[in-house]
C-alpha positions as CSV (number, residue, x, y, z in Angstrom):
1,X,27.8,134.0,117.7
2,X,28.1,130.8,119.7
3,X,28.9,127.5,118.0
4,X,31.4,124.7,117.7
5,X,34.1,127.0,116.3
6,X,33.9,128.9,119.6
7,X,34.4,126.0,121.9
8,X,37.7,127.3,123.1
9,X,39.4,127.3,126.5
10,X,42.0,129.8,127.6
11,X,43.9,131.5,130.5
12,X,44.8,135.0,131.4
13,X,48.5,135.6,130.6
14,X,50.2,136.8,133.8
15,X,53.9,137.6,134.5
16,X,54.6,134.6,136.7
17,X,53.7,132.3,133.8
18,X,55.6,134.1,131.0
19,X,58.4,131.5,131.1
20,X,55.9,128.7,130.8
21,X,54.4,130.2,127.7
22,X,57.7,131.4,126.1
23,X,60.3,128.8,127.0
24,X,58.7,125.4,126.7
25,X,59.4,123.1,123.8
26,X,55.7,122.7,123.2
27,X,53.0,125.3,123.5
28,X,50.9,125.4,126.7
29,X,47.7,123.3,126.3
30,X,45.3,126.3,125.9
31,X,43.3,127.4,122.9
32,X,44.0,131.1,123.5
33,X,45.4,133.6,126.1
34,X,43.9,136.8,127.2
35,X,45.9,139.9,128.2
36,X,45.1,143.2,129.8
37,X,45.1,145.6,126.8
38,X,46.6,148.5,128.8
39,X,49.7,146.5,129.8
40,X,50.7,146.3,126.1
41,X,49.6,149.6,124.7
42,X,53.2,150.7,124.3
43,X,55.1,151.0,121.1
44,X,57.9,148.6,122.0
45,X,60.0,147.2,124.8
46,X,59.6,143.9,126.7
47,X,55.8,143.9,127.0
48,X,55.3,144.0,123.3
49,X,58.2,141.5,122.7
50,X,56.5,139.1,125.1
51,X,53.2,139.5,123.4
52,X,54.6,139.0,120.0
53,X,56.3,135.8,121.0
54,X,53.2,134.5,122.7
55,X,51.1,135.4,119.7
56,X,53.3,133.1,117.6
57,X,52.0,130.2,119.6
58,X,48.5,131.2,120.6
59,X,45.6,133.3,119.6
60,X,45.3,136.3,121.9
61,X,42.2,138.1,123.3
62,X,42.6,141.8,124.4
63,X,40.7,142.7,127.5
64,X,40.6,146.3,128.6
65,X,39.9,148.0,131.9
66,X,40.1,151.7,131.0
67,X,37.9,152.4,128.0
68,X,35.1,153.8,130.2
69,X,32.2,153.1,127.9
70,X,29.9,154.6,130.5
71,X,31.7,158.0,130.6
72,X,29.5,161.0,130.0
73,X,32.7,162.7,128.7
74,X,32.8,160.3,125.8
75,X,35.7,157.9,124.8
76,X,39.3,159.1,125.0
77,X,40.3,159.3,121.3
78,X,44.0,159.0,122.1
79,X,43.3,155.8,124.1
80,X,41.3,154.4,121.1
81,X,44.1,155.3,118.7
82,X,46.7,153.4,120.8
83,X,44.4,150.4,121.2
84,X,43.8,150.4,117.4
85,X,47.6,150.1,116.9
86,X,47.7,147.1,119.2
87,X,44.7,145.5,117.6
88,X,46.3,145.9,114.1
89,X,49.5,144.3,115.4
90,X,47.9,141.4,117.3
91,X,44.8,140.6,115.2
92,X,43.1,139.5,118.4
93,X,40.5,136.8,118.8
94,X,38.3,139.2,120.9
95,X,38.5,142.9,122.0
96,X,36.6,143.5,125.2
97,X,36.1,146.0,128.0
98,X,33.6,146.5,130.9
99,X,30.1,147.9,131.3
100,X,31.3,150.7,133.7
101,X,32.8,154.1,133.8
102,X,36.3,154.9,135.0
103,X,37.1,158.4,133.9
104,X,35.7,161.9,134.3
105,X,37.2,165.3,133.2
106,X,40.5,163.6,132.4
107,X,40.8,161.8,135.8
108,X,41.0,158.0,135.7
109,X,39.8,156.4,138.9
110,X,41.3,152.9,137.9
111,X,38.1,151.5,139.4
112,X,35.2,149.9,137.4
113,X,32.5,152.2,138.7
114,X,28.8,151.2,138.4
115,X,26.1,152.7,136.1
116,X,22.4,153.4,136.7
117,X,20.5,151.3,134.3
118,X,18.5,154.2,132.8
119,X,17.7,155.3,129.2
120,X,20.0,158.2,129.6
121,X,22.9,155.9,130.6
122,X,22.0,153.5,127.8
123,X,22.3,156.4,125.3
124,X,25.8,157.3,126.6
125,X,27.0,153.7,126.6
126,X,25.7,153.0,123.1
127,X,27.1,156.1,121.6
128,X,30.5,155.3,123.2
129,X,30.5,151.7,122.0
130,X,29.6,152.9,118.5
131,X,32.6,155.3,118.4
132,X,34.9,152.5,119.8
133,X,33.8,150.0,117.2
134,X,34.1,152.5,114.4
135,X,37.7,153.4,115.4
136,X,38.7,149.8,116.1
137,X,37.1,148.5,112.9
138,X,35.5,145.5,114.7
139,X,32.8,144.4,117.0
140,X,33.6,144.7,120.7
141,X,32.6,142.4,123.6
142,X,31.3,144.2,126.7
143,X,31.6,142.4,130.1
144,X,29.0,142.5,132.8
145,X,30.4,144.0,136.0
146,X,30.5,142.9,139.6
147,X,28.8,145.6,141.7
148,X,28.6,146.6,145.3
149,X,25.9,149.4,145.1
150,X,22.7,149.4,143.2
151,X,20.6,152.3,141.8
152,X,16.9,152.7,141.7
153,X,16.5,152.3,137.9
154,X,13.9,151.2,135.4
155,X,16.0,148.4,133.9
156,X,17.7,145.3,135.3
157,X,21.3,144.8,134.3
158,X,20.3,142.0,131.9
159,X,17.7,144.2,130.3
160,X,20.3,146.9,129.9
161,X,22.7,144.5,128.3
162,X,20.1,143.2,125.9
163,X,19.2,146.7,124.8
164,X,22.9,147.6,124.5
165,X,23.6,144.7,122.2
166,X,20.5,145.3,120.1
167,X,21.4,149.0,119.5
168,X,25.2,148.6,118.9
169,X,25.6,145.1,117.5
170,X,28.3,144.5,120.1
171,X,28.8,141.1,121.8
172,X,29.0,140.1,125.4
173,X,31.8,138.7,127.6
174,X,29.7,137.0,130.3
175,X,31.6,136.9,133.6
176,X,29.8,134.1,135.5
177,X,31.6,135.0,138.8
178,X,30.4,138.6,138.4
179,X,26.8,137.4,138.0
180,X,27.1,135.3,141.2
181,X,28.8,138.1,143.2
182,X,26.3,140.8,142.1
183,X,23.3,138.5,142.6
184,X,24.4,137.7,146.1
185,X,25.2,141.3,147.0
186,X,21.9,142.7,145.6
187,X,19.5,139.8,146.1
188,X,18.5,139.1,142.5
189,X,18.1,135.7,140.9
190,X,21.2,134.6,138.9
191,X,19.1,132.2,136.9
192,X,16.8,135.1,135.8
193,X,19.9,137.0,134.7
194,X,21.0,134.1,132.5
195,X,17.5,133.7,131.1
196,X,17.4,137.5,130.3
197,X,20.6,138.0,128.4
198,X,20.7,137.7,124.6
199,X,22.3,134.3,124.3
200,X,23.3,134.7,120.7
201,X,25.5,137.7,121.6
202,X,27.7,135.9,124.1
203,X,31.1,135.0,122.6
204,X,33.2,134.5,125.7
205,X,32.8,133.5,129.4
206,X,35.1,134.4,132.3
207,X,35.4,132.2,135.4
208,X,37.1,133.4,138.6
209,X,37.0,133.3,142.3
210,X,35.9,135.9,144.9
211,X,36.3,136.8,148.6
212,X,33.9,137.4,151.4
213,X,34.1,141.0,152.6
214,X,32.5,142.3,155.8
215,X,29.0,142.3,154.3
216,X,29.4,141.8,150.6
217,X,31.2,139.4,148.2
218,X,34.2,141.0,146.5
219,X,35.4,140.1,143.0
220,X,39.1,139.6,143.9
221,X,40.3,137.0,141.3
222,X,42.6,135.6,143.9
223,X,41.4,132.1,144.5
224,X,40.0,129.1,142.6
225,X,36.6,129.1,141.0
226,X,34.2,128.1,143.9
227,X,31.5,125.5,143.7
228,X,28.5,127.9,143.3
229,X,30.2,129.6,140.4
230,X,30.8,126.2,138.7
231,X,27.1,125.4,139.2
232,X,26.2,128.7,137.5
233,X,28.7,128.0,134.7
234,X,27.0,124.7,134.1
235,X,23.6,126.6,133.8
236,X,25.2,129.1,131.5
237,X,26.5,126.4,129.2
238,X,23.1,124.9,129.1
239,X,21.6,128.3,128.1
240,X,24.3,129.4,125.7
241,X,25.8,126.4,124.1
242,X,29.5,126.2,123.5
243,X,31.3,129.5,123.8
244,X,34.9,130.4,124.6
245,X,35.7,130.0,128.3
246,X,38.6,131.5,130.2
247,X,39.9,131.3,133.8
248,X,41.0,134.6,135.4
249,X,43.5,134.8,138.2
250,X,45.0,138.2,139.1
251,X,46.4,137.8,142.6
252,X,47.8,135.0,144.7
253,X,48.7,133.4,141.3
254,X,49.4,129.6,141.6
255,X,51.6,127.5,139.4
256,X,50.4,127.2,135.9
257,X,49.5,123.5,136.4
258,X,46.8,124.4,138.9
259,X,45.1,126.8,136.5
260,X,45.3,124.2,133.7
261,X,43.5,121.8,136.1
262,X,40.8,124.3,136.6
263,X,40.6,124.9,132.9
264,X,40.2,121.1,132.4
265,X,37.3,121.1,134.7
266,X,35.6,123.7,132.5
267,X,36.4,121.5,129.4
268,X,34.9,118.5,131.1
269,X,31.8,120.3,132.2
270,X,31.2,121.7,128.7
271,X,32.0,118.4,127.1
272,X,29.5,116.6,129.3
273,X,26.8,119.0,128.4
274,X,27.5,118.7,124.7
275,X,27.3,114.9,124.9
276,X,23.9,115.1,126.8
277,X,22.6,117.6,124.2
278,X,23.7,115.5,121.2
């Protein structure tokens, strides 16, 4: 899944930067943009017009937050039907969602809730991913979560991800910040995590910042990528080779130029590794 054709660098498309992406004489210097799927799962109006116009200039990745692949109730078929319409319209570079559950008995928590890494949970997740991939007609990417509680379970998160990919054929969206946050919160080795994931299934990387809570790190996406996450990204590139990389920023959003500088740092780091490996 990795390779030179996937050495791409992108940004999350957020409202403060719509004008930069739509009104400039030249396209913004990114290889792709990523949007939150649910913000555009409407039949028309301004959101879809913005996405259509951005799509004329850039490939688009769709990143969901409400599929709830860990839900014991199964996948919401109406949700999948609406997502399929968006997929058909956009022809996205990637379609992704999170390893979590958000919904039970029709109630959506709007939080990415953690799973126990058990065989029973694996069965649920794999069945749901299979349904989603069948309806969408394409392979999905599943993102590793950040977590604040841990269950007593027979599998590590990376073992769970490996088994999930083997059973469903899905790919991975590897969030490096989430690895760092969860490793710090739960005391596991981030390097062991990188060593344990199926490298050939990783198609995309997320980079973001986090905040220090009272006792835990919180995945807030409201500040620049910090030095320890850059260090882990460098290790990830060494393990994975060139894969698509994206900077996420969802709050306290700076001018676009600042995010482009961060993205250039990722380009420089990946380029330096490729030159050393050549």
